[in-house]
C-alpha positions in Angstrom: 61.8 105.2 98.5 64.2 106.9 96.4 68.1 107.4 97.2 69.5 110.8 96.8 73.3 111.2 96.9 74.6 114.9 98.2 78.1 115.9 97.7 79.8 119.2 97.3 81.7 118.4 93.9 80.7 115.7 91.5 83.0 115.6 88.3 84.9 112.6 86.5 88.2 111.8 87.2 88.2 112.8 90.9 88.2 110.0 93.4 85.1 110.9 95.5 83.1 112.1 92.1 84.1 108.6 90.5 83.0 106.9 93.4 79.7 108.5 93.3 78.8 107.7 89.8 79.8 104.1 90.4 77.6 103.8 93.3 74.7 105.3 91.5 74.9 103.0 88.6 75.3 100.3 91.0 72.2 101.0 93.0 70.0 101.5 89.5 70.9 98.2 88.6 69.6 96.7 91.8 66.4 98.5 91.0 66.6 101.6 93.3 65.7 105.2 92.1 68.7 107.5 92.5 69.2 110.8 92.2 72.7 112.7 92.7 72.8 116.4 93.6 76.1 118.4 94.1 76.9 122.4 94.4 79.8 121.8 91.7 79.0 119.8 88.6 81.8 118.8 85.9 81.4 120.4 82.2 81.8 116.7 80.8 78.4 115.8 83.4 75.3 117.4 81.8 72.2 118.2 84.2 69.6 115.8 84.2 71.8 112.8 82.5 71.9 110.0 85.0 69.6 111.8 87.3 72.5 114.5 88.1 71.2 117.9 89.5 72.4 121.0 91.3 71.9 121.3 95.0 69.9 124.6 94.1 66.1 123.5 93.9 66.5 120.2 95.5 63.2 118.8 97.2 63.9 118.2 100.9 63.9 114.4 101.2 61.0 112.4 102.4 60.8 110.3 105.5 60.8 107.0 103.6 64.0 108.2 101.6 67.7 107.5 102.0 70.3 110.1 101.6 74.0 109.2 100.8 76.3 112.1 101.9 79.8 111.9 100.7 81.4 113.8 103.8 84.9 115.5 103.7 84.7 119.3 104.1 82.7 122.4 105.4 79.5 122.9 103.5 75.8 124.2 104.1 74.8 120.6 103.6 75.9 119.8 107.1 73.3 121.9 108.3 70.6 120.7 106.2 71.4 117.0 107.4 70.6 117.6 110.8 66.8 118.8 110.0 66.0 116.0 107.4 64.3 113.2 108.9 65.0 110.3 106.7 67.4 107.7 106.6 71.2 108.7 106.4 74.5 106.9 105.7 77.7 109.3 105.5 80.6 107.9 103.4 83.7 109.7 105.1 86.5 110.4 102.7 88.7 112.2 105.1 89.9 115.9 105.8 93.6 116.8 105.5 94.6 118.3 108.9 95.0 122.1 109.0 98.9 122.3 110.1 99.6 121.0 106.5 98.4 124.5 105.4 99.2 126.7 108.0 102.8 127.9 106.8 101.3 128.3 103.2 97.7 129.6 103.4 96.1 130.5 106.7 92.6 130.8 105.2 92.6 127.2 103.7 94.2 126.1 107.4 90.8 128.0 108.7 88.6 126.2 106.5 89.9 122.7 107.3 89.5 123.1 110.8 86.2 124.3 110.5 85.4 121.0 108.1 86.6 119.1 110.9 84.5 121.0 113.6 81.5 120.5 111.4 81.9 116.9 110.7 82.6 116.1 114.3 79.4 117.8 115.3 77.3 115.2 113.0 78.5 112.3 115.3 74.8 111.6 116.1 73.0 112.6 112.8 73.7 109.1 110.7 72.1 105.6 110.7 75.6 104.1 109.7 79.0 105.5 108.3 81.2 104.2 105.5 84.7 105.0 106.1 87.4 104.5 102.9 90.0 102.9 105.2 90.6 101.8 109.0 92.5 104.9 109.3 89.4 107.1 108.3 87.3 104.7 110.7 89.7 105.6 113.6 89.4 109.5 112.8 85.7 109.4 113.2 86.1 107.3 116.2 88.3 110.1 117.8 85.7 112.7 116.6 83.2 110.8 119.0 81.4 108.4 116.3 80.2 105.3 117.5 82.6 102.4 116.2 80.0 99.9 115.8 78.2 102.2 113.4 81.1 102.4 111.0 81.8 100.0 108.1 85.2 99.8 106.6 84.7 100.0 102.5 87.4 100.8 100.2 86.6 103.4 97.6 85.1 102.1 94.4 87.2 102.5 91.1 86.3 101.6 87.7 88.9 99.3 86.6 87.5 98.7 83.0 88.1 102.9 82.2 91.5 101.9 82.5 91.9 99.4 79.7 91.6 102.3 76.9 94.7 103.1 75.0 97.1 105.3 76.9 98.6 108.4 75.0 101.1 107.2 72.3 103.1 110.5 72.4 103.6 109.9 76.2 104.9 106.3 75.5 107.3 107.3 73.1 108.9 110.4 75.1 109.5 107.9 78.4 110.3 104.5 76.8 113.7 105.6 76.1 115.8 103.5 78.9 115.6 106.0 81.8 114.2 104.8 85.0 110.9 106.5 85.4 109.9 107.5 89.3 106.5 108.7 89.3 103.9 110.0 92.0 100.7 110.8 91.1 98.3 113.3 93.5 97.7 116.5 94.0 100.4 119.1 94.4 99.8 120.0 98.0 101.8 120.3 101.3 100.7 116.9 102.5 101.4 115.0 99.9 105.3 116.0 100.5 106.1 116.2 97.0 109.5 117.9 98.3 110.3 115.0 100.0 109.9 112.8 96.9 112.4 115.1 95.1 115.0 114.8 97.9 114.9 111.0 97.7 114.9 111.1 94.1 117.7 113.5 94.2 119.9 111.2 96.3 119.1 108.4 93.9 120.0 110.1 90.5 123.4 111.7 91.9 124.5 108.7 93.9 122.8 105.3 92.3 121.6 106.1 88.7 122.0 109.4 86.6 119.6 108.0 83.9 116.6 108.7 85.9 113.8 111.2 85.9 111.0 111.9 88.2 107.3 112.7 87.0 105.0 114.5 89.5 101.5 114.4 88.2 98.6 116.4 89.9 97.1 119.8 89.9 98.6 122.4 92.0 97.2 123.2 95.2 98.8 127.0 94.9 100.9 128.7 92.8 103.0 129.4 96.0 103.6 125.7 96.7 104.5 124.8 93.3 106.9 127.9 93.4 108.4 126.3 96.3 108.9 123.1 94.8 110.5 124.5 91.8 112.9 126.8 93.9 113.7 123.7 96.1 114.8 121.8 92.9 116.9 124.6 91.7 118.6 124.8 95.2 119.6 121.2 95.3 120.3 121.3 91.9 118.7 118.2 90.6 117.6 117.5 86.9 114.7 116.0 84.9 111.7 116.4 87.5 108.7 116.8 85.4 105.4 118.6 86.5 102.9 117.5 83.7 100.2 119.4 85.5 96.5 118.7 84.9 96.5 116.3 82.2 94.1 114.0 80.1 93.3 110.5 81.4 95.0 108.7 78.3 98.1 110.8 79.1 97.9 109.6 82.7 97.7 106.2 81.6 100.9 106.7 79.3 102.7 107.7 82.7 101.6 104.7 84.5 102.6 102.5 81.4 105.9 104.0 81.4 106.7 104.0 85.0 109.7 101.9 86.5 108.9 102.7 90.2 105.5 104.5 92.1 107.3 106.5 95.4 105.1 108.2 97.7 106.3 110.1 100.8 102.9 111.5 101.6 102.2 112.2 105.3 98.5 112.3 105.0 96.3 110.1 102.9 92.5 109.1 103.5 92.9 106.1 101.0 95.3 107.0 98.2 93.6 105.9 94.9 96.9 106.2 93.0 98.5 103.4 94.8 95.8 101.1 93.4 96.2 102.4 90.2 99.8 101.7 90.3 99.1 98.4 91.3 96.5 97.8 88.3 100.0 98.7 86.0 102.1 96.5 87.9 104.3 99.5 88.7 106.2 98.5 92.1 105.4 100.6 94.8 107.8 102.3 97.6 105.8 104.2 100.3 106.4 106.1 103.5 104.2 104.6 105.9 101.9 107.1 107.4 98.2 107.4 107.6 95.8 104.8 105.6 98.9 104.1 103.2 99.7 100.6 105.0 95.8 99.7 104.9 95.5 100.5 101.2 98.6 98.6 100.2 97.4 95.6 102.4 100.9 93.8 103.0 102.0 94.9 99.3 105.0 97.0 98.1 107.7 98.4 100.2 106.7 100.2 103.3 109.2 102.8 104.7 109.1 103.1 108.4 111.3 106.3 108.6 111.2 109.6 106.4 114.7 109.0 105.0 115.8 110.2 101.5 118.8 107.8 101.1 116.6 104.8 102.6 113.8 105.5 100.0 116.5 105.8 97.1 118.1 102.7 98.2 114.6 101.0 98.1 114.2 102.1 94.4 117.8 100.9 93.3 117.2 97.5 95.3 113.6 97.2 93.0 115.1 98.1 89.9 118.5 95.6 90.4 116.5 92.6 92.2 114.4 91.0 89.4 113.4 88.5 91.8 112.2 90.9 94.4 110.5 92.9 91.5 108.8 90.0 90.6 107.5 89.2 93.8 106.5 92.8 94.4 104.1 92.5 91.4 102.7 89.2 92.5 101.8 90.8 95.7 100.1 93.7 94.4 98.3 91.5 92.0 96.9 89.7 94.8 96.0 93.0 96.9 94.3 94.2 93.9 91.7 91.5 94.0 90.3 93.2 97.4 89.2 96.0 95.3 87.0 94.2 93.1 84.0 96.4 92.4 81.3 94.1 92.4 82.4 92.5 95.8 82.4 95.9 97.4 79.2 96.9 95.8 77.3 93.8 97.3 79.1 95.0 100.5 77.5 98.2 100.2 74.5 97.0 98.8 74.0 95.0 102.1 74.5 97.9 104.3 72.0 99.9 102.5 69.4 97.1 102.8 70.1 97.0 106.5 69.5 100.9 106.9 66.4 100.7 105.1 
């Protein structure tokens, strides 16, 4: 038997890509023969290295094989899966609802709608499904998937990779006495960077003028990024930084220099940056939406209302109350233990064994 991973995009630095690479490595260590196929393969991953290959030319899986399918979008793979006679496990990473894109890009909204439709049509295709969060599981149940065939297993994160040295230039720039409010995530409408900006503006104008906001992430579109820049000008707030697409050591530098992590996102299937913030002891303030609460697992500060003043005052409380800050960091450290790669890997191996 061989295990064949299939996904649309495989690249380092991407949560789904990192998860796929970690799964392949873990399965190989257990003695499985693993191949990974993708339509788009990052430039830092060479064909053939670690058994990574393009979808084109892929041999149809045999009846005794197992396919691991990373499911999150419309793709011709969704049709192929129906006719493959092998065992199949889907790993569901969620689909951002079309409503978040409809006002900005009708084509993207239509693509998201097709993705949801295609994934719903696969409800009877898999032997088991793994969902990144309880929210993702409920998403699948709403599409008609059988609840007892869905396991909730957080996405795997390569913690040792975060131990490398952060970019020293970033550290010098940001460790200047300012309060650094950080959010990491694709610059996209569902992430609601405008609401992060709104809360930061109130905080800076009314509570702490010596503050800056750092919004890390590649832009979904120039139109959305332009919309955010216009909004910043409209409300006249300074010290908002968009680093754009940056290196991993630079990202580590921003986390290392962050005073607080603020999320106002309205749709997350898991939200890896929350775990990254925990890893760097950055207190988290987050609007309670979708998978946010399940990822935080009782740690951080959850905002029940989308209120910029409430968010700003929560940041101030975290910065002023050192007892609260210490308690939050300890709570986040406790939660971090639930994402241990070895423990999660063993749970995934058990699922593979049961299916096979």
